[in-house]
Steps between C-alpha positions, in 0.01 A plus 500: 500500500517725198784656305496870576803611296802373312861618522737396219873501565833430330797377702848442356728307735875520428697176471835490673712375209258481209424179313514372145344209319509419129251775408494757782734706716334680790604696807151559649190288550168668439171457682198669342201462721199626681376545853127433528355701788188347654225677691589302816855636505675194356741530209570241233839511325565349159766542234662365189874477444709658223855594406439854627454671164321813616310596179355149470432483873310827482276350232412209729430737789280716275304192393437415867397855589305612196345179370464270799455766768150612396392136463620411852395794715195416707517126432435263792742223603286235662681175419700313239213528256527881520863489386421265213211723395719808503777322308252426222359852515847646442603240244182443302344845466465524118703818441793355699501175305578699188818656639670221685468145624869468587806711565445839663132444575569171680782655702259770615227246571747288697572792734131561562410133542781442752389809693145363510618166641722680753209717609264204527747292702560793735125535543484133599804553729674208328821453303420456133609136489226416751241679287613311189549160656198278438653209689823426682787732406832377368713401799820653356617725221859450385705798383746512213741792459513703180702791632838326476466415132476817290679517169712800601656307789853381413557125497697476821244702695214312334638169621574618853162673527306192392700284739427742784128488417498121531704520822238742639231239446342598168353204315644607167651784298413655166758647265450710191619396154476668161853625449611590149691170497300201633829329584546764771159404640590132507823577682309694765243222539773238532691703759193555716391137482848386600500739795155420642511128432246268339211529744389868522268628230675698227269708280610691190320797343558648153230771524384414148841553344583174323375401156347159446809400302731594786284333763479174305876505436586535868215297652693173522800671653277663762382156611847426640444763771151379595317835497179497699348714225585724206307825546383708205743343252330659196306812408205523735207478255646237267278207591597282204873515572443422867298194406778380271772566756305317772487193275878510437639591843505296818523805728149626595395844378381765747324817387211735567621837622435650155153349455220739585177298526358158567441466125869554424585235756239261368676467164836421662354265759297293258777471241755351739734797452550560874561281804549765773235772493637839608181704510555842659201677658659837416500421125190285463249758625509413867431225748159427349652397165801339672265260677334404172837417341624314806181296513538399136865408546415294806229320307761405239744382764745787444679676788463876538812696602403869486724761348549755778456838338349590838829413671319212677248706698180372334622170362602353835129527588373347176769230509428396858130483414500320164562124468703542180780687680794384709785722379550878473769733373695724740609851395567732796524840328199673658443332834587818689197668339224287652329495837508119491796389289534145373730290715699189406633284782704183444408504133124528553261794493351591835121491504370861522251572777404868467160587346508578129716409201832628637490791256493793744791736444668675788451875513877540476516305173217699344656829609850407383439321171176654370509645148273752331182374333524736201 
């Protein structure tokens, strides 16, 4: 089959109560994506995820339409090698290398690459995890709940929400830290740990807010609450400080949602700065690059726990298929938008069975939440 046309789109999905972490406050989640129309009538859907800032989102959509569109139209999708070839065509064409090998360009490339994989899997009449799986799939995929732990949730409701998540079967909860006073963060961590008990996983996430000095000062005190990991404790690109913190803190470091290529990951992986690899296909230029990072992490014996900028739609497929994965984040904001929403039952993700990557939007969602391209 061949790509006959492309259709960029922007969708902003409202959040019921809004959320806040240490660096962001948002009331919508953005999907900037593309529908690849094939000459056999199939459609491949792909997208990246943002904080629904329309001017920036329009730039990503324009990149997809004006730069990638002419390079994609007429191209044949004949197998996995076709997708890899097209990824390199879009990434390596000399003029494009000059203007971006991360950031906006990789968000746009992620949307296209995911759409290509979705289209290919639909052409094979297989769910994406079956296309990706070179051997036996992972028998289970545990879910941990992030949605109960936002920084804007008052302490009493934070504690009760995390307890309810564990009672509903989730295998762990993640709470946000990065308050102006770290003592407030420690009090919230202590209260949640006391409520859920010693066995469930408790993750904490600073979204890059803490300084190295603060992290080192509080590292020993964190140990008392047995965090499963400390996510993005420091500024995202500061490799040296992460290396130092990893050598001085017992709690493992998790990171990756702000790294945009396999080469960015390589530096963190080889330096020992990360123990849980949170590569996100929506940030790292798609499933093609995600697989390269996950393969490297697996080779180093490091678990991959994807960041779900896709709201779990794509990553449940990659996680079921890849041997480095056994755990995935749950955030339910946009499940009403998809033809095949992600499902968690008894604390585990349900294996998807529909052809494709799970990225097909419902017509109602596109009609209701679509925003202008320019």
